[in-house]
N, CA, C and O atoms as CSV, one atom per row, in Angstrom:
chain,resi,resn,atom,element,x,y,z
A,1,MET,N,N,11.884,23.047,-9.219
A,1,MET,CA,C,12.879,22.492,-10.109
A,1,MET,C,C,12.697,20.989,-10.239
A,1,MET,O,O,13.169,20.419,-11.223
A,2,GLY,N,N,12.054,20.330,-9.322
A,2,GLY,CA,C,11.700,18.924,-9.433
A,2,GLY,C,C,12.896,18.001,-9.488
A,2,GLY,O,O,13.734,18.005,-8.586
A,3,ALA,N,N,12.980,17.190,-10.569
A,3,ALA,CA,C,14.028,16.189,-10.719
A,3,ALA,C,C,15.410,16.820,-10.829
A,3,ALA,O,O,16.409,16.114,-10.689
A,4,SER,N,N,15.503,18.124,-11.073
A,4,SER,CA,C,16.783,18.797,-11.223
A,4,SER,C,C,17.378,19.209,-9.877
A,4,SER,O,O,18.527,19.648,-9.817
A,5,ALA,N,N,16.599,19.071,-8.793
A,5,ALA,CA,C,17.105,19.442,-7.475
A,5,ALA,C,C,18.335,18.600,-7.152
A,5,ALA,O,O,18.338,17.389,-7.370
A,6,GLY,N,N,19.367,19.237,-6.638
A,6,GLY,CA,C,20.585,18.529,-6.294
A,6,GLY,C,C,21.528,18.344,-7.473
A,6,GLY,O,O,22.643,17.854,-7.294
A,7,MET,N,N,21.108,18.720,-8.662
A,7,MET,CA,C,21.950,18.605,-9.848
A,7,MET,C,C,23.012,19.700,-9.806
A,7,MET,O,O,22.767,20.793,-9.295
A,8,LYS,N,N,24.194,19.400,-10.348
A,8,LYS,CA,C,25.292,20.364,-10.380
A,8,LYS,C,C,24.866,21.605,-11.166
A,8,LYS,O,O,24.349,21.501,-12.278
A,9,LYS,N,N,25.090,22.786,-10.569
A,9,LYS,CA,C,24.731,24.056,-11.203
A,9,LYS,C,C,26.020,24.778,-11.586
A,9,LYS,O,O,26.891,25.009,-10.747
A,10,ILE,N,N,26.126,25.128,-12.861
A,10,ILE,CA,C,27.319,25.791,-13.392
A,10,ILE,C,C,26.916,27.176,-13.876
A,10,ILE,O,O,25.920,27.323,-14.585
A,11,ASN,N,N,27.704,28.218,-13.487
A,11,ASN,CA,C,27.348,29.544,-14.001
A,11,ASN,C,C,27.720,29.622,-15.478
A,11,ASN,O,O,28.587,28.887,-15.950
A,12,ILE,N,N,27.068,30.505,-16.185
A,12,ILE,CA,C,27.186,30.568,-17.640
A,12,ILE,C,C,28.629,30.846,-18.087
A,12,ILE,O,O,29.068,30.310,-19.105
A,13,HIS,N,N,29.359,31.663,-17.351
A,13,HIS,CA,C,30.757,31.949,-17.716
A,13,HIS,C,C,31.603,30.683,-17.621
A,13,HIS,O,O,32.380,30.381,-18.526
A,14,GLU,N,N,31.450,29.949,-16.532
A,14,GLU,CA,C,32.198,28.695,-16.363
A,14,GLU,C,C,31.797,27.684,-17.438
A,14,GLU,O,O,32.644,26.950,-17.947
A,15,ALA,N,N,30.513,27.645,-17.782
A,15,ALA,CA,C,30.042,26.724,-18.820
A,15,ALA,C,C,30.710,27.040,-20.153
A,15,ALA,O,O,31.097,26.127,-20.882
A,16,LYS,N,N,30.850,28.327,-20.481
A,16,LYS,CA,C,31.515,28.706,-21.731
A,16,LYS,C,C,32.979,28.287,-21.705
A,16,LYS,O,O,33.512,27.796,-22.700
A,17,THR,N,N,33.614,28.482,-20.577
A,17,THR,CA,C,35.034,28.182,-20.442
A,17,THR,C,C,35.316,26.682,-20.541
A,17,THR,O,O,36.324,26.272,-21.118
A,18,HIS,N,N,34.424,25.866,-19.976
A,18,HIS,CA,C,34.658,24.414,-19.886
A,18,HIS,C,C,33.622,23.603,-20.657
A,18,HIS,O,O,33.326,22.465,-20.294
A,19,LEU,N,N,33.077,24.182,-21.712
A,19,LEU,CA,C,31.968,23.544,-22.420
A,19,LEU,C,C,32.284,22.123,-22.890
A,19,LEU,O,O,31.472,21.221,-22.685
A,20,SER,N,N,33.422,21.908,-23.503
A,20,SER,CA,C,33.751,20.570,-24.026
A,20,SER,C,C,33.729,19.520,-22.920
A,20,SER,O,O,33.132,18.455,-23.079
A,21,ARG,N,N,34.377,19.822,-21.808
A,21,ARG,CA,C,34.431,18.876,-20.687
A,21,ARG,C,C,33.034,18.640,-20.102
A,21,ARG,O,O,32.664,17.503,-19.806
A,22,LEU,N,N,32.269,19.707,-19.938
A,22,LEU,CA,C,30.929,19.585,-19.370
A,22,LEU,C,C,29.997,18.782,-20.279
A,22,LEU,O,O,29.203,17.975,-19.795
A,23,VAL,N,N,30.091,19.000,-21.585
A,23,VAL,CA,C,29.257,18.251,-22.526
A,23,VAL,C,C,29.628,16.772,-22.479
A,23,VAL,O,O,28.750,15.909,-22.504
A,24,GLU,N,N,30.908,16.481,-22.412
A,24,GLU,CA,C,31.349,15.079,-22.325
A,24,GLU,C,C,30.800,14.429,-21.050
A,24,GLU,O,O,30.342,13.287,-21.087
A,25,GLN,N,N,30.843,15.138,-19.941
A,25,GLN,CA,C,30.304,14.601,-18.684
A,25,GLN,C,C,28.801,14.361,-18.795
A,25,GLN,O,O,28.300,13.340,-18.324
A,26,ALA,N,N,28.082,15.292,-19.411
A,26,ALA,CA,C,26.639,15.129,-19.585
A,26,ALA,C,C,26.351,13.913,-20.465
A,26,ALA,O,O,25.422,13.151,-20.197
A,27,ALA,N,N,27.154,13.736,-21.517
A,27,ALA,CA,C,26.973,12.588,-22.406
A,27,ALA,C,C,27.223,11.278,-21.670
A,27,ALA,O,O,26.675,10.240,-22.040
A,28,GLN,N,N,28.050,11.324,-20.630
A,28,GLN,CA,C,28.347,10.126,-19.835
A,28,GLN,C,C,27.350,9.919,-18.687
A,28,GLN,O,O,27.547,9.057,-17.832
A,29,GLY,N,N,26.285,10.717,-18.682
A,29,GLY,CA,C,25.245,10.528,-17.679
A,29,GLY,C,C,25.307,11.453,-16.487
A,29,GLY,O,O,24.677,11.181,-15.465
A,30,GLU,N,N,26.048,12.536,-16.591
A,30,GLU,CA,C,26.139,13.510,-15.504
A,30,GLU,C,C,25.531,14.841,-15.965
A,30,GLU,O,O,26.266,15.772,-16.295
A,31,PRO,N,N,24.195,14.939,-15.991
A,31,PRO,CA,C,23.565,16.184,-16.440
A,31,PRO,C,C,23.874,17.330,-15.476
A,31,PRO,O,O,24.222,17.108,-14.316
A,32,PHE,N,N,23.741,18.553,-15.977
A,32,PHE,CA,C,23.989,19.727,-15.137
A,32,PHE,C,C,23.094,20.874,-15.576
A,32,PHE,O,O,22.500,20.845,-16.655
A,33,LEU,N,N,23.009,21.872,-14.730
A,33,LEU,CA,C,22.225,23.067,-15.016
A,33,LEU,C,C,23.170,24.211,-15.328
A,33,LEU,O,O,24.223,24.340,-14.704
A,34,ILE,N,N,22.797,25.047,-16.296
A,34,ILE,CA,C,23.531,26.283,-16.552
A,34,ILE,C,C,22.689,27.407,-15.960
A,34,ILE,O,O,21.498,27.536,-16.245
A,35,ALA,N,N,23.344,28.219,-15.122
A,35,ALA,CA,C,22.648,29.283,-14.413
A,35,ALA,C,C,23.243,30.644,-14.758
A,35,ALA,O,O,24.417,30.765,-15.109
A,36,LYS,N,N,22.400,31.656,-14.645
A,36,LYS,CA,C,22.851,33.045,-14.811
A,36,LYS,C,C,22.414,33.791,-13.567
A,36,LYS,O,O,21.231,33.799,-13.226
A,37,ALA,N,N,23.348,34.410,-12.897
A,37,ALA,CA,C,23.090,35.110,-11.634
A,37,ALA,C,C,22.434,34.171,-10.625
A,37,ALA,O,O,21.566,34.578,-9.854
A,38,GLY,N,N,22.864,32.905,-10.644
A,38,GLY,CA,C,22.347,31.931,-9.684
A,38,GLY,C,C,21.012,31.312,-10.046
A,38,GLY,O,O,20.562,30.386,-9.371
A,39,LYS,N,N,20.367,31.800,-11.098
A,39,LYS,CA,C,19.060,31.282,-11.506
A,39,LYS,C,C,19.235,30.267,-12.639
A,39,LYS,O,O,19.744,30.617,-13.704
A,40,PRO,N,N,18.818,29.010,-12.422
A,40,PRO,CA,C,18.956,27.994,-13.469
A,40,PRO,C,C,18.194,28.394,-14.732
A,40,PRO,O,O,17.035,28.801,-14.667
A,41,LEU,N,N,18.866,28.271,-15.886
A,41,LEU,CA,C,18.259,28.615,-17.169
A,41,LEU,C,C,17.971,27.384,-18.021
A,41,LEU,O,O,16.894,27.264,-18.606
A,42,VAL,N,N,18.946,26.463,-18.088
A,42,VAL,CA,C,18.794,25.283,-18.941
A,42,VAL,C,C,19.398,24.065,-18.257
A,42,VAL,O,O,20.266,24.178,-17.392
A,43,LYS,N,N,18.914,22.898,-18.670
A,43,LYS,CA,C,19.465,21.631,-18.201
A,43,LYS,C,C,20.159,20.978,-19.381
A,43,LYS,O,O,19.579,20.865,-20.461
A,44,VAL,N,N,21.394,20.549,-19.184
A,44,VAL,CA,C,22.149,19.853,-20.226
A,44,VAL,C,C,22.212,18.391,-19.832
A,44,VAL,O,O,22.698,18.046,-18.754
A,45,THR,N,N,21.714,17.531,-20.718
A,45,THR,CA,C,21.673,16.102,-20.444
A,45,THR,C,C,21.907,15.336,-21.735
A,45,THR,O,O,21.747,15.885,-22.825
A,46,ALA,N,N,22.279,14.089,-21.616
A,46,ALA,CA,C,22.499,13.261,-22.806
A,46,ALA,C,C,21.181,13.107,-23.565
A,46,ALA,O,O,20.113,13.047,-22.956
A,47,ILE,N,N,21.259,13.043,-24.878
A,47,ILE,CA,C,20.057,12.930,-25.703
A,47,ILE,C,C,19.280,11.664,-25.393
A,47,ILE,O,O,18.049,11.688,-25.378
A,48,ASP,N,N,19.974,10.556,-25.144
A,48,ASP,CA,C,19.275,9.303,-24.906
A,48,ASP,C,C,18.831,9.117,-23.455
A,48,ASP,O,O,18.280,8.073,-23.104
A,49,ALA,N,N,19.065,10.114,-22.620
A,49,ALA,CA,C,18.647,10.024,-21.226
A,49,ALA,C,C,17.136,10.186,-21.136
A,49,ALA,O,O,16.586,11.122,-21.716
A,50,PRO,N,N,16.450,9.295,-20.421
A,50,PRO,CA,C,14.996,9.431,-20.303
A,50,PRO,C,C,14.621,10.637,-19.464
A,50,PRO,O,O,15.288,10.954,-18.478
A,51,ASP,N,N,13.566,11.297,-19.855
A,51,ASP,CA,C,13.028,12.424,-19.104
A,51,ASP,C,C,11.953,11.850,-18.195
A,51,ASP,O,O,10.998,11.248,-18.685
A,52,GLY,N,N,12.083,12.019,-16.894
A,52,GLY,CA,C,11.193,11.395,-15.923
A,52,GLY,C,C,9.722,11.410,-16.265
A,52,GLY,O,O,9.052,10.391,-16.100
A,53,GLY,N,N,9.183,12.547,-16.743
A,53,GLY,CA,C,7.768,12.630,-17.038
A,53,GLY,C,C,7.377,12.068,-18.387
A,53,GLY,O,O,6.189,12.004,-18.704
A,54,LYS,N,N,8.330,11.664,-19.177
A,54,LYS,CA,C,8.020,11.226,-20.531
A,54,LYS,C,C,8.351,9.762,-20.782
A,54,LYS,O,O,8.300,9.311,-21.926
A,55,ILE,N,N,8.686,9.016,-19.745
A,55,ILE,CA,C,8.989,7.603,-19.902
A,55,ILE,C,C,7.689,6.844,-20.129
A,55,ILE,O,O,6.757,6.949,-19.332
A,56,ARG,N,N,7.626,6.079,-21.214
A,56,ARG,CA,C,6.431,5.280,-21.498
A,56,ARG,C,C,6.592,3.936,-20.817
A,56,ARG,O,O,7.579,3.233,-21.029
A,57,ARG,N,N,5.627,3.590,-20.008
A,57,ARG,CA,C,5.674,2.325,-19.287
A,57,ARG,C,C,4.530,1.451,-19.760
A,57,ARG,O,O,3.368,1.717,-19.451
A,58,LEU,N,N,4.851,0.421,-20.501
A,58,LEU,CA,C,3.828,-0.493,-20.987
A,58,LEU,C,C,3.207,-1.240,-19.822
A,58,LEU,O,O,3.903,-1.714,-18.925
A,59,GLY,N,N,1.906,-1.336,-19.851
A,59,GLY,CA,C,1.194,-2.117,-18.848
A,59,GLY,C,C,1.008,-1.441,-17.512
A,59,GLY,O,O,0.615,-2.104,-16.552
A,60,PHE,N,N,1.271,-0.149,-17.404
A,60,PHE,CA,C,1.173,0.502,-16.097
A,60,PHE,C,C,-0.261,0.606,-15.593
A,60,PHE,O,O,-0.468,0.861,-14.407
A,61,LEU,N,N,-1.259,0.416,-16.459
A,61,LEU,CA,C,-2.655,0.427,-16.019
A,61,LEU,C,C,-3.264,-0.982,-16.014
A,61,LEU,O,O,-4.482,-1.130,-15.915
A,62,ALA,N,N,-2.434,-1.995,-16.119
A,62,ALA,CA,C,-2.931,-3.374,-16.141
A,62,ALA,C,C,-3.797,-3.644,-14.910
A,62,ALA,O,O,-3.398,-3.380,-13.775
A,63,GLY,N,N,-4.985,-4.173,-15.167
A,63,GLY,CA,C,-5.896,-4.490,-14.085
A,63,GLY,C,C,-6.741,-3.318,-13.620
A,63,GLY,O,O,-7.673,-3.513,-12.839
A,64,GLU,N,N,-6.446,-2.109,-14.071
A,64,GLU,CA,C,-7.199,-0.932,-13.645
A,64,GLU,C,C,-8.256,-0.518,-14.656
A,64,GLU,O,O,-9.240,0.130,-14.297
A,65,ILE,N,N,-8.061,-0.886,-15.912
A,65,ILE,CA,C,-9.047,-0.556,-16.934
A,65,ILE,C,C,-9.324,-1.796,-17.770
A,65,ILE,O,O,-8.512,-2.720,-17.828
A,66,THR,N,N,-10.477,-1.799,-18.412
A,66,THR,CA,C,-10.801,-2.893,-19.323
A,66,THR,C,C,-11.247,-2.288,-20.655
A,66,THR,O,O,-11.838,-1.209,-20.705
A,67,VAL,N,N,-10.948,-3.008,-21.715
A,67,VAL,CA,C,-11.352,-2.591,-23.054
A,67,VAL,C,C,-12.447,-3.553,-23.492
A,67,VAL,O,O,-12.233,-4.766,-23.496
A,68,PRO,N,N,-13.622,-3.033,-23.864
A,68,PRO,CA,C,-14.711,-3.910,-24.278
A,68,PRO,C,C,-14.312,-4.755,-25.494
A,68,PRO,O,O,-13.531,-4.313,-26.338
A,69,ASP,N,N,-14.850,-5.957,-25.572
A,69,ASP,CA,C,-14.557,-6.848,-26.697
A,69,ASP,C,C,-14.954,-6.221,-28.026
A,69,ASP,O,O,-14.314,-6.470,-29.048
A,70,ASP,N,N,-16.010,-5.407,-28.016
A,70,ASP,CA,C,-16.488,-4.804,-29.263
A,70,ASP,C,C,-15.917,-3.392,-29.472
A,70,ASP,O,O,-16.500,-2.593,-30.205
A,71,PHE,N,N,-14.806,-3.090,-28.844
A,71,PHE,CA,C,-14.217,-1.752,-28.928
A,71,PHE,C,C,-14.064,-1.286,-30.368
A,71,PHE,O,O,-14.379,-0.138,-30.682
A,72,ASP,N,N,-13.582,-2.168,-31.253
A,72,ASP,CA,C,-13.343,-1.773,-32.641
A,72,ASP,C,C,-14.626,-1.666,-33.464
A,72,ASP,O,O,-14.584,-1.270,-34.629
A,73,ARG,N,N,-15.767,-2.017,-32.865
A,73,ARG,CA,C,-17.048,-1.918,-33.570
A,73,ARG,C,C,-17.992,-0.929,-32.895
A,73,ARG,O,O,-19.117,-0.737,-33.355
A,74,MET,N,N,-17.556,-0.313,-31.832
A,74,MET,CA,C,-18.403,0.629,-31.109
A,74,MET,C,C,-18.781,1.796,-32.018
A,74,MET,O,O,-17.912,2.389,-32.657
A,75,GLY,N,N,-20.044,2.123,-32.078
A,75,GLY,CA,C,-20.507,3.249,-32.863
A,75,GLY,C,C,-20.737,2.922,-34.331
A,75,GLY,O,O,-21.037,3.820,-35.118
A,76,ASP,N,N,-20.604,1.655,-34.717
A,76,ASP,CA,C,-20.804,1.268,-36.124
A,76,ASP,C,C,-22.139,1.745,-36.678
A,76,ASP,O,O,-22.202,2.301,-37.774
A,77,GLU,N,N,-23.196,1.525,-35.923
A,77,GLU,CA,C,-24.530,1.896,-36.406
A,77,GLU,C,C,-24.630,3.403,-36.633
A,77,GLU,O,O,-25.185,3.851,-37.636
A,78,GLU,N,N,-24.094,4.172,-35.704
A,78,GLU,CA,C,-24.122,5.633,-35.830
A,78,GLU,C,C,-23.299,6.082,-37.040
A,78,GLU,O,O,-23.721,6.960,-37.793
A,79,ILE,N,N,-22.146,5.487,-37.218
A,79,ILE,CA,C,-21.288,5.845,-38.353
A,79,ILE,C,C,-21.980,5.500,-39.667
A,79,ILE,O,O,-21.969,6.296,-40.606
A,80,GLN,N,N,-22.581,4.317,-39.734
A,80,GLN,CA,C,-23.302,3.919,-40.950
A,80,GLN,C,C,-24.419,4.908,-41.254
A,80,GLN,O,O,-24.609,5.313,-42.401
A,81,ARG,N,N,-25.150,5.289,-40.222
A,81,ARG,CA,C,-26.266,6.231,-40.398
A,81,ARG,C,C,-25.772,7.579,-40.931
A,81,ARG,O,O,-26.444,8.205,-41.750
A,82,LEU,N,N,-24.625,8.016,-40.480
A,82,LEU,CA,C,-24.070,9.287,-40.928
A,82,LEU,C,C,-23.643,9.268,-42.398
A,82,LEU,O,O,-23.629,10.303,-43.063
A,83,PHE,N,N,-23.296,8.081,-42.892
A,83,PHE,CA,C,-22.830,7.973,-44.265
A,83,PHE,C,C,-23.896,7.518,-45.259
A,83,PHE,O,O,-23.618,7.384,-46.451
A,84,VAL,N,N,-25.111,7.282,-44.775
A,84,VAL,CA,C,-26.201,6.894,-45.665
A,84,VAL,C,C,-26.542,8.084,-46.542
A,84,VAL,O,O,-26.731,9.198,-46.054
A,85,GLN,N,N,-26.619,7.839,-47.834
A,85,GLN,CA,C,-26.952,8.920,-48.761
A,85,GLN,C,C,-28.414,9.322,-48.595
A,85,GLN,O,O,-29.304,8.479,-48.481
A,86,VAL,N,N,-28.625,10.584,-48.585
A,86,VAL,CA,C,-29.991,11.103,-48.522
A,86,VAL,C,C,-30.466,11.252,-49.968
A,86,VAL,O,O,-29.815,11.916,-50.775
A,87,THR,N,N,-31.604,10.629,-50.291
A,87,THR,CA,C,-32.102,10.695,-51.666
A,87,THR,C,C,-33.361,11.523,-51.754
A,87,THR,O,O,-33.917,11.686,-52.840
């Protein structure tokens, strides 16, 4: 379950009964899981809440990779050769 471990688990019947309150809590930053027979089925979270695996972090590879100065010209000769008309 990963990042969802320890998250509040609500059975589907209770979720139906208290949906408005639960959605409001999720919108305020309190996500929860809806379960059926104890097995988590879905995670309810605010739309603007970041998903741990999908957060874009600018510069996270700084110093680990380099981009060649001629990156935007790499392969020019090969590309030109491919587009030369055969007469």
